[in-house]
C-alpha positions, 0 to 999 in steps of 0.5 A: 417178855413185855414190861407189864408182864415183868412187873406183874411177876414181882421179885421172889426169892427161891428157898434153899435146895439140897445142893446148898448144904450137901456139897458131895456124897459117895452115893445118894442111895444111902440117904434116909428118911427120918421122922421130923417135927411138922414144919421142919425146914431144910438146913435144920438139925434133926435126931438120927434114931440109929445114932442115939444122941446124934443129929444130922442136917435135914436135906429137905423140908418136912413132908408127911412127917419125914425129912431126908438126911445123908448119914454116911460119906458126905460133905456138908456146908454149914455156911447157911446154918446158924452157929447156935444150931451147930453148937446145939447139934454137937453131942459133945463140946457144944461147938463145931469141933464136937459136931465134926467129931460126931461125923468123923466115924461115918465119913461126914465132913462139915465145912464152912463157917456157920452163920453168925 
């Protein structure tokens, strides 16, 4: 590639992808599309209607009012998620331990220290 062509393309940073957050899942067949606010981004906690008061991490950006979540048997890396968002998502305790307890009955394991 010519130097002129390289300069014209610039340096762009790609956004996050599902694999940045979802480190393992038993099967992608259990992923679900749930309603989300317009503009919801990947890595944001959203309400999961089948578990009142519980939140799951969006694995995609909002499209047509929906995001994908994995509600069962998975490992979620929280190292790219703000600690304040993690604390707000916990249904009890308002902290990472509360969020982990929310996920335990459904095989959801949260790992990694949330971002400061």
